C-alpha positions in Angstrom: 0.0 0.0 0.0 1.2 3.5 -0.9 -0.5 6.8 -0.2 0.3 9.3 -3.0 -0.2 13.0 -2.2 -0.9 15.3 -5.1 1.0 17.6 -5.0 3.9 19.6 -3.6 3.2 22.9 -5.3 6.0 24.8 -7.1 5.9 28.5 -8.2 3.6 29.8 -5.5 3.9 31.5 -2.1 4.2 29.2 1.0 0.8 28.5 2.5 -1.0 26.4 5.1 -1.5 23.4 2.7 2.2 22.9 2.6 2.4 22.8 6.4 -0.6 20.3 6.5 1.2 18.0 4.0 4.3 18.1 6.1 2.3 17.1 9.2 0.7 14.3 7.2 4.2 13.1 6.1 5.2 12.8 9.8 2.1 11.0 10.8 2.3 8.4 8.0 6.0 8.0 8.7 5.4 7.2 12.3 2.6 4.8 11.4 4.9 3.0 9.0 2.5 3.8 6.2 4.3 4.0 2.8 3.8 7.5 1.4 5.0 9.5 -1.6 4.6 13.3 -2.0 4.5 14.1 -5.7 6.3 16.9 -7.5 4.5 17.3 -10.8 7.2 19.6 -12.0 10.9 19.9 -11.2 11.3 22.2 -8.2 13.7 25.2 -8.0 16.4 24.9 -5.3 14.7 27.3 -2.9 11.4 25.4 -3.2 13.2 22.0 -2.5 14.8 23.6 0.5 11.5 24.9 1.7 9.8 21.5 1.7 12.8 19.8 3.3 12.7 22.5 6.0 9.1 21.6 6.8 10.2 18.0 7.6 9.7 16.2 4.4 12.4 13.7 3.4 14.1 13.1 0.1 13.1 9.4 0.1 9.4 10.3 0.3 9.5 12.6 -2.7 8.3 11.4 -6.1 9.3 13.4 -9.1 6.8 12.7 -11.9 9.2 13.3 -14.7 12.0 11.2 -13.2 9.6 8.3 -13.4 10.0 8.3 -17.2 13.7 7.4 -16.6 15.4 4.2 -15.3 17.0 6.1 -12.4 17.0 4.2 -9.2 17.3 7.1 -6.8 17.5 10.9 -6.7 18.8 11.5 -3.2 22.1 13.5 -3.6 24.9 10.9 -3.1 28.0 12.1 -5.0 30.8 13.8 -3.1 32.9 16.6 -4.3 35.8 14.2 -4.7 33.7 11.9 -6.9 32.6 14.7 -9.2 36.1 16.2 -9.3 37.3 12.9 -10.6 34.4 12.6 -13.1 35.1 16.2 -14.4 38.8 15.5 -14.4 39.4 18.6 -12.2 42.6 19.2 -10.2 43.2 21.2 -7.0 44.7 23.9 -9.2 41.3 24.6 -10.8 39.7 25.1 -7.4 39.5 28.8 -6.6 37.1 29.0 -3.7 35.3 26.7 -1.3 33.1 26.8 1.7 30.3 24.8 3.3 27.8 25.7 0.5 29.8 25.6 -2.7 33.1 24.8 -4.5 34.1 27.1 -7.3 36.4 26.1 -10.2 37.8 28.6 -12.8 39.2 28.0 -16.2 40.3 30.1 -19.1 38.1 32.5 -21.1 35.9 33.2 -18.1 34.5 29.7 -17.7 33.4 28.5 -14.3 32.0 25.4 -12.6 30.2 25.7 -9.3 29.4 22.7 -7.2 26.5 23.5 -4.9 26.3 21.4 -1.8 23.1 19.9 -0.5 22.3 21.3 3.0 20.4 18.2 3.9 22.8 15.6 2.7 26.1 16.7 4.1 29.2 16.3 1.9 27.1 15.6 -1.2 26.6 17.8 -4.3 23.1 18.8 -5.2 23.8 20.4 -8.6 26.6 21.8 -10.8 26.3 25.2 -12.6 28.2 26.0 -15.8 28.9 29.7 -16.2 30.7 31.8 -18.8 31.5 35.4 -17.9 29.2 35.1 -15.0 26.2 34.0 -17.1 24.5 30.7 -16.2 24.3 28.4 -19.2 23.5 25.0 -17.8 22.7 23.3 -14.5 23.1 19.6 -13.8 21.3 17.9 -10.9 22.8 14.8 -9.3 21.5 11.9 -7.3 23.5 8.7 -7.5 24.1 9.8 -11.1 23.3 12.8 -13.3 19.5 13.1 -13.1 18.5 16.4 -14.8 20.1 19.0 -17.0 18.6 22.5 -17.3 19.6 24.9 -20.1 19.3 28.7 -19.7 19.3 31.6 -22.2 19.8 35.1 -20.7 18.9 33.7 -17.3 15.7 32.1 -18.4 15.1 28.3 -18.4 14.5 27.1 -22.0 15.0 23.3 -21.7 15.1 20.6 -19.1 16.3 17.0 -19.9 15.8 14.0 -17.7 18.4 11.3 -18.0 18.5 7.5 -17.9 21.4 5.9 -15.9 23.6 5.8 -19.0 23.1 9.5 -19.6 20.8 9.3 -22.5 17.7 11.5 -22.4 14.4 9.8 -21.5 12.2 12.9 -21.3 12.5 16.6 -22.1 10.6 19.9 -21.5 11.2 22.3 -24.3 10.1 26.0 -24.2 8.5 27.2 -27.4 7.8 30.9 -27.1 5.6 31.3 -24.1 4.5 27.6 -24.0 6.1 24.3 -23.3 6.3 21.1 -25.3 7.2 17.7 -23.9 9.2 15.0 -25.6 8.8 11.4 -24.3 11.2 9.2 -26.2 10.2 9.8 -29.8 6.8 11.3 -29.1 5.9 15.0 -28.7 3.2 15.8 -26.1 1.6 19.3 -26.2 0.2 19.7 -22.7 1.3 18.8 -19.2 -2.1 17.2 -18.7 -1.1 14.6 -21.3 2.2 14.1 -19.5 0.4 13.5 -16.3 -1.7 10.8 -17.9 1.5 9.0 -18.9 2.9 9.5 -15.4 -0.1 7.9 -13.8 0.2 4.9 -16.1 3.8 4.5 -14.8 2.5 4.1 -11.2 0.9 0.7 -11.8 -1.7 1.4 -9.1 -3.5 -1.4 -7.3 -6.5 -1.5 -5.0 -4.1 -1.3 -2.0 -3.0 2.2 -3.1 -4.6 5.6 -2.3 -4.4 8.9 -4.2 -4.9 11.9 -2.0 -5.6 15.2 -3.6 -5.0 18.5 -1.9 -5.7 20.7 -4.9 -7.9 20.5 -8.0 -8.3 24.0 -9.6 -6.1 24.9 -12.6 -3.9 21.9 -11.9 -2.7 19.7 -14.8 -3.0 16.4 -12.8 -6.6 16.9 -11.7 -8.5 15.8 -14.8 -6.2 12.8 -15.5 -6.7 11.6 -12.0 -10.4 12.1 -12.0 -10.8 10.3 -15.3 -8.3 7.5 -14.3 -9.6 4.0 -14.6 -7.8 2.5 -11.6 -8.6 0.2 -8.7 -6.8 2.6 -6.3 -8.8 4.6 -3.8 -9.3 8.3 -4.3 -9.7 10.9 -1.6 -9.8 14.7 -1.5 -8.8 17.0 1.3 -10.6 20.3 1.6 -8.3 23.1 2.7 -10.6 26.1 2.0 -14.3 27.0 2.0 -16.3 25.0 -0.5 -19.7 26.6 -0.2 -20.3 30.2 0.7 -23.0 31.2 3.1 -25.1 32.4 0.1 -25.1 28.9 -1.3 -22.5 29.6 -4.1 -19.8 27.0 -4.6 -16.2 28.0 -4.6 -14.7 27.8 -8.1 -11.7 25.9 -6.9 -13.8 22.8 -6.3 -15.7 22.7 -9.6 -14.1 19.5 -10.7 -14.5 17.9 -7.3 -18.2 18.4 -7.3 -18.5 17.5 -11.0 -16.8 14.2 -10.3 -18.0 13.7 -6.7 -19.2 10.2 -7.5 -15.6 9.3 -8.4 -14.2 9.8 -4.9 -14.1 7.1 -2.3 -13.9 9.6 0.6 -13.4 13.2 1.5 -11.5 14.8 4.4 -12.3 18.0 6.2 -10.3 19.6 8.9 -13.2 20.2 11.3 -16.5 18.6 12.2 -18.2 21.9 11.4 -17.1 21.8 7.7 -17.9 18.1 7.5 -21.6 18.9 8.4 -21.8 21.6 5.7 -20.1 19.3 3.1 -22.6 16.6 3.7 -25.4 19.0 2.9 -23.5 20.3 -0.2 -23.0 16.8 -1.6 -26.6 15.9 -1.0 -27.5 18.9 -3.2 -25.3 17.4 -5.8 -27.1 14.1 -5.6 -24.5 12.3 -3.5 -26.4 11.2 -0.3 -24.0 8.6 1.2 -20.6 10.3 0.8 -17.9 9.1 3.2 -16.4 12.1 5.0 -13.8 12.1 7.7 -13.0 15.1 10.0 -9.3 15.1 10.6 -7.2 18.0 11.8 -4.6 19.0 9.1 -1.9 19.9 11.6 -0.6 18.9 15.0 1.3 20.3 18.0 4.6 18.7 19.0 4.1 20.2 22.5 2.5 23.0 24.4 4.8 26.1 24.6 5.1 28.3 27.6 6.8 31.7 28.1 10.3 31.7 29.7 9.1 34.5 32.0 6.2 36.9 31.9 4.4 37.6 28.6 4.8 41.1 27.2 2.0 43.2 28.8 -0.8 44.3 26.4 0.8 42.4 23.5 -1.2 41.3 20.5 -0.1 39.2 17.5 -1.4 37.8 14.3 0.3 35.6 11.7 -0.8 34.9 8.1 -0.2 35.6 4.5 -0.8 39.3 3.9 -3.7 38.4 1.6 -7.0 40.3 1.0 -9.1 37.4 2.3 -7.4 37.7 5.7 -8.8 41.2 6.1 -5.9 42.4 8.1 -7.0 46.0 7.4 -9.9 45.3 9.8 -7.6 44.0 12.4 -5.4 47.2 12.1 -8.4 49.4 12.3 -9.8 47.5 15.4 -6.5 47.7 17.2 -6.2 51.4 16.4 -9.6 51.9 18.0 -8.7 49.7 21.0 -5.6 51.9 21.4 -7.8 54.8 22.4 -8.9 52.9 25.5 -5.7 50.8 26.1 -2.9 53.2 25.0 0.0 51.0 26.0 -0.9 48.0 23.7 1.2 46.9 20.8 0.3 44.7 17.8 2.7 42.7 15.7 1.7 41.2 12.3 3.9 38.3 11.0 3.8 37.2 7.4 4.3 38.6 3.9 2.1 39.0 0.9 0.6 41.2 -1.7 -1.2 43.4 0.8 2.0 44.6 2.5 2.1 48.0 0.8 -1.6 48.7 1.5 -1.3 47.7 5.1 1.8 49.9 5.6 -0.2 52.8 4.2 -3.2 52.1 6.4 -0.9 52.0 9.5 0.6 55.3 8.5 -2.8 56.9 7.7 -4.0 55.9 11.2 -0.9 57.3 12.9 -0.4 53.8 14.4 3.2 53.2 13.4 4.5 53.4 17.0 2.4 50.4 18.1 1.5 48.4 15.0 4.3 46.7 13.1 4.7 44.4 10.2 7.3 41.8 11.2 7.7 39.7 8.0 8.3 36.0 8.2 9.7 34.4 11.3 9.8 31.1 13.1 7.0 31.7 15.6 7.4 28.7 17.9 9.3 30.7 20.5 7.6 34.0 19.6 3.9 33.0 20.3 4.4 32.5 24.1 5.7 36.1 24.4 2.3 37.5 23.6 -1.0 37.7 25.5 -3.6 37.8 22.7 -4.0 36.5 19.1 -6.2 38.4 16.7 -7.8 37.0 13.5 -10.0 38.8 11.0 -10.0 36.2 8.4 -13.4 35.8 6.6 -13.1 32.0 6.9 -10.6 29.4 7.9 -11.1 25.7 7.2 -8.9 24.9 10.1 -6.5 27.7 11.1 -3.0 26.3 11.7 -1.9 29.6 13.3 -5.0 29.5 15.6 -4.0 26.0 16.7 -0.4 27.2 17.3 -1.6 30.3 19.2 -3.8 28.2 21.4 -0.9 25.8 22.0 1.1 28.7 23.3 -1.7 29.6 25.7 -2.8 32.9 24.0 -6.3 34.3 24.4 -7.9 34.7 21.0 -10.4 37.1 19.4 -11.8 36.6 15.9 -15.0 36.8 13.8 -17.6 34.1 14.3 -16.9 32.8 10.8 -16.5 29.3 9.4 -14.8 27.0 10.5 -11.5 27.5 12.4 -12.5 30.4 14.6 -15.4 28.6 16.4 -13.1 25.5 16.6 -10.3 27.3 18.5 -12.1 30.2 20.1 -14.6 29.3 22.8 -16.5 32.4 23.5 -16.1 33.8 27.0 -13.6 31.1 27.9 -10.3 31.5 26.0 -11.4 34.7 24.2 -14.3 36.1 22.2 -16.1 35.5 18.9 -17.2 38.7 17.2 -20.6 38.4 15.5 -20.1 38.2 11.8 -21.7 37.7 8.4 -20.7 38.8 4.9 -23.3 41.6 4.8 -22.4 43.4 8.0 -21.2 47.0 8.0 -17.4 47.0 8.3 -17.4 50.0 10.7 -19.7 47.9 13.0 -17.3 44.9 12.7 -14.4 47.0 13.6 -16.2 48.6 16.6 -17.4 45.2 17.9 -13.9 43.7 17.6 -12.4 46.6 19.4 -14.9 46.0 22.3 -13.8 42.4 22.5 -10.1 43.2 22.4 -10.7 45.6 25.3 -12.7 43.0 27.2 -9.8 40.5 26.9 -7.0 42.9 27.8 -9.0 44.1 30.8 -10.3 40.7 31.8 -8.9 37.6 33.4 -6.1 36.7 31.0 -4.6 34.0 33.2 -7.9 32.1 33.0 -8.1 32.5 29.3 -4.5 31.4 28.8 -5.2 28.2 30.7 -8.4 27.6 28.7 -6.4 27.8 25.5 -3.9 25.3 26.8 -6.7 22.9 27.8 -8.3 23.2 24.3 -5.0 22.7 22.5 -4.2 19.3 24.2 -6.5 17.5 21.8 -4.2 18.6 18.9 -1.0 17.2 20.4 0.9 14.7 18.3 -0.3 11.5 20.0 -3.9 12.5 19.6 -3.5 13.3 15.9 -1.5 10.2 15.3 -4.3 8.1 16.7 -6.8 9.9 14.4 -4.6 9.1 11.4 -4.3 5.5 12.5 -8.1 5.2 12.6 -8.4 6.8 9.2 -6.0 4.4 7.6 -7.9 1.5 9.1 -11.2 2.9 7.8 -10.0 3.4 4.2 -8.1 0.1 4.0 
């Protein structure tokens, strides 16, 4: 049995789905359940580092295009010495070295740079070929040369995937603004067709499971949904699927169109499970199998080293319009009139940064509201007293779970689904009445009132209530939930 997760996304900003997949990888690993996390395109170095930093492992990656080759492994395994010998280099060619790279220089401005893999010490990840400082070619290595990328004026124009003997098994070729794909002697004109061939390579059985985390505008979605295979098929909802006005979220068009094709669905909360059951019934699917399973976990509860910073507020998210951080800033500015010593830190990056900076400036709030960018929040959360969320909906809310696990009081809109899951009104914080039609000035005023109520209330009691709530999301609890799920879908 193998559980295939589609997919590890390349070319987009980091998001909560990535963290959820990393948590899943850990759970399946500890349960000794064979799992593969699929790259449906070759990742850039920074993206590969990102997924490895989340806790993924090389041996659990599955590169779709490498499956067209006869390579037996793509974990970096070749040392500098081995490649120096292969390239017939001498110590006289070596001009610079450190822990991250070895630089070799030759005549006429030619250079080779061996870039070391930070997760496989002593092994080379890729070799760059440069002339006069311009990157021309990059070769990626596992136990042998895996992939060669060709560049023109810094832009990737071709990528070749090699068999063990070095011959090319598969290629991506840029033609203007589009890509063509060559598989042996055949030209494929779309990535969707490439994905069909990749799925054929998997030789799936009834013991296997395909688990989709995404479906919109993704090349693998239609081939999987139309696949004639005995493997089980499941879908994990990571965002709202039906708005309160009854409209369906466009991202899930294919999911509802092919709902009969799925063996099961997973939601992150019981609340969304209940709504999804009704939605599927409207689509004519009355007996859908739906499991509620948290998409993240806590390794432990985190406590402050000393006292929390007085009157300290925090939020953490992508700076995205849906998060409505403008409302949080306005509410905190209004709260500041009554609690003048408070301060509010916003962690994260995104497209709204410039707008939020301007709003903070317009409100004259720059002395107590700050954008802090990305940070490892594990040790930062316990320094604060109160977590603020103004998201219009959260299917789970990983940062809400983390904040509760650090004992913070929480204030947020009474919006689906994460806020009511992690905010127990009057116990560990407050839910602000909310619907999509409410006047924004009223929302801001109501939230400011709740912020004042928390900051002037019994914070110690609220902190303990958050710790108590967070215990059900500790690793042993989520591990048991995954064990039960695997038994159920077997």
